[in-house]
N, C-alpha and C positions, 0 to 999 in steps of 0.2 A: 778526880778532879786535881789538878795542879794549885798547891799552895805558895798564898800571896803576900806577903805583907802591910796590912791594911795603910800603915801609912805611905806606901809608893802607890802610884800606877801604872801600870805600862801600857800605852796607850800607841795609837799608830798617828793619831792628828788630831784637830779640833778643825770640824766644818761650819764655819761663819754663817749666817743670814741664810741660814735651812727652811724652804718653809713645808716641806713633808715631812718632819718627823715629832707632829703632834701641832698645838696650835701656833697662830702667831711668826715674828721670824725668830729664832730659836739658832742655838748654838746644839750642834752635838759632837758630843765624846762621842771616837771609836776607837773600844777597848779588846784590846788580843785576845785572843780563847777564845774557843769556844767546843761543845762537844757534838756539835754534827756536821757530816760532811754534804748536806746537800748538792746533788746535782749541778744548780744551776747560780750556786753561789756569784753573786757579782765585788765578792770580797774574800776571796782565797788566801792574802795573806794575813788575814785575822783569825784564821782556824787554830795556826798553832800558836801555844799561848809561851813564846819565848819569840825574841827579835827574827827576821826574816830578812834575807837580801836579795832584790829587786833587780835581773839586769835589765836593760833595755838596748834591745843589738844596734834601733836606728839610730841609736845617738852614739854609738863607740864609734871611735877612730882606730882602735887596733892600734892604740901606740902603747900597749904594755905595762903602764907604769904601776898599774892596780895589781900587776901579777909578781913586777919587786917588791910592792909596798904588804902583801899578804903575808904574816909569821907563820901560816900553817900550811903552805901547798897548793890552798885549793882552786888557783886561778890556772889556766891554760888557755891557749890558743886551740881552737878546731880546724880545721884542714883548710877554712874558708878565713881565716884571720880572726873570729868573732871568740867573745871570750866564753868559756865553759867552767861551771861554777860545782865543784865536786863536793855536794849540800852533805859528805858524811864528814867533811875536812873543816867546812865554812863551819867557824864559830859568830856568827857574823858577831864581828867586833868592832869591825866602822871604818878599819885602817886601808882598805883600798877606796872606800866610801872615799875619805880626806880628801884623794889626790887627783881621782878623777877628775880632768879639767872640763868634760864635758856634761858631767851629771849621768854617765849612762850605770852608772850603780846607783843603788837605793836602802838605805837600812829601813824597814818599819819596825817600829815597835819602840821607844823611847819611855825611857823609868821619870817620874813626875812626883814630886811632893803635893801634897794635899795644897797646901799655900801655894804651890806657884798654878796648880791648875786652877784653884780657884779664882787667885787675882786675875789670871788671862779672861776669864768666863765673866768677871767683873767690870769688863771693860767694857762689854757688848748691853751693860744693864739698862743705857736708855731705850733700847731697841727692844727688847725686851719686854718695857712699862707702854711707850707706842704703841704697840702692834698688839698686847696682850700673847706676849711670845714667854718665852725663857732656855730653859735647856735642856736635852733627852742625850742620856748616858743607854749607849748603843754600841753594837761591833759586829764581829764578835760577839761574846756572850758577855755583857755586864757586869752579872751576877756571879760570873765567876772571879769578878774583883768587889766581892760586896760590901765587905769593912771598909775599902777606899769609897765606893761609891756614897757609903753610906753618910761617912765624911763630908766630902765635898755636900755633898746633899742636903747635907743637913748646916752647914755654914750658909749655902745660898737659899734657902727656906729664911733663916733668920735676918735675910736681903730681901725677902720679899717674891722671890724670883720662882717664879712656874716651875716646877722639877719633871721631869716625864723618864720612864724606865719603857726601852725597846727589846724586848725580850723575846727568846726562841723557849721557853718556861723549862727545858728540859736539865733543872739542878731541882733540888732537895729543896720544902719548904722555907726550911730554916733558914735558907738564901734570901729567899722574899723575904722574914721575916723581920731579917737586920735591917731592910732598906725602908721598908712599907709605911712608917711613921713621918717620912721624909718627901716621900715620893709620892705626886698630885694626881698622876695621870699613867698607867702602863700601858703601853702599844704590844698588843699579847700575838704573835705568827703560829696559824693554823693551818699544817703545807695541806693535808688530806686528813680524813676522817680515818682514813682505811691502815689497819694495824700495819701488817703487813706491809703494804703498797710505802708506808713513810717507813718502817726498814730499808729498804730497796733503795728509795730516794735519798737517804739522811745516812743509813748507815746505824741507825734505831728505832727504836719502836717510837709510839706516842702517848703510853702509857700514863707517863709522869707529868707530862704536856695538858693530857685532858685535865688530870689529877688536878692539876695546881690551877688550872683556867676553872675548876669549879670551887676552890678553896677561895680564889680572889674575889669570885661574885656571891659567897658566902660572907666574903668581910665587906662588901660593898665597896670595891676598889673599884672607881672609875676606869673601863676601858674600853679600846680601839681596837677590834680586831684588824689583822692582818691577813688578806688573804693575797699570798701567792700563787698566780695561774699559771704554766709553763704547756704551749700548746702539746694534745698528744700525751700528757704526762700525766697530769692530776686535774685537769680541768673536765672529764667526764662530768653529767648529771646525775649521774646519779651520789656521787662522790659530793657535787657541788652541795645537793639538798641537802645529804648528809653532814654536809659542815652545816650549813644555815640551821637544820634543824635542831644541832647543837648549843647553836650559838642561842637563838633563841631562850632556851633555856635559862641564860647568864644574864638574870636582871640587871647587872651593871653596868652590859656593854653599851657606849652613847651612839658606838655606829661603827660599821665595815669600813674597811679599806682596802679597796682590790688591786694590787699590786702584780701589771700586765709582767706577763716574761719581757727582760731585754737582754741585749747582748756586753752590754757595758762592760762588763769586766772580764770579755775574752783577754783582751790585752795583757791582764793581770798574770794571765795562767800561765802564758809565755815566756815572762818575765821571771816567774817561779821556775822555769825549765816542765813545766806540767801542761799536759794536753789537756784541751778544754772538752770535759766531760760530754757534753750536746753537740759536738759537732756541727755542723750548719742551719743548728735548727734554726728557722724563722720567728720572728716575732707578731705580735698578733696585727692584723691587719685594723683599722677601725671600727671597720661594720663589725668584724669580729668581739670585740672588746664591747661595743653596744649594744650586744646579743647577750655578751654574762651577765652585763648590769641587767640587761631586763628580768634576767632571771631571777636576780636579787630582791628588785623590786617590790616584789610580794611579799615578801616577810615581812615588810614595816617599819625596816632600820634604817636610819641614813646611811645613801653609801656615796662614796668619795672612790676618788682615782686617782691611785699614790700615796692616798695621804693626806 
């Protein structure tokens, strides 16, 4: 696990007015760094625990000023006069971003202090109060930066603001212990019950994830379990049943959020110079989502679609 200074956070953005990351209207803080490499990840730019340079070809006018500005010689033209980034040379310094006239280059990952982030989040306090909302820490994996999350969440709690943690759970329990006193709700991903399948789909097994879910339940931490469903990948009835039976053993679970697969992140893979792992896999049709929900209803836990 990378080491982060607890006084500084590495985030990509603060998403305002979110309604899918916990109750009410919320600000969601997206952190950089994640131990998993889920094939369907819609935020691949958040996996690397360091800044990343994104390039959008459709915005590029092939002026070449970015190449002149790059101190590392990491940029060049391809045969079609589009920019090629040599990632092994790129230090994500941002010099090219600063001179790009069309915004074709974007640096994802900025350092922010506890004070700066708290001040930004407090700007929306009236929306939290009027809607029963608050702030959600997401990613990536926010518990990679548990010390920073603890400080920010602690100050928000002192202002009476609801806090939620959106986590994949694949971190040591000590990371949870750093933040749980200042977190009101945990949004917890369970991607599959099958250990070997989890390894194939994410690059890691799910032993630690399931163990941490049990520990959270024993401590009585309120949880919303999030089930990412990907057509033909992890939506078999046997696996869905196994996940739901596991969830029913967790006494502190308040609801299950069904998260149907979507293709919103496809363009980000291209911007990172990566191939999309799931190719042309289609999204669910409405009737397929309804069928999945019908299987979940039998377990007597409130179900939402999308959180």
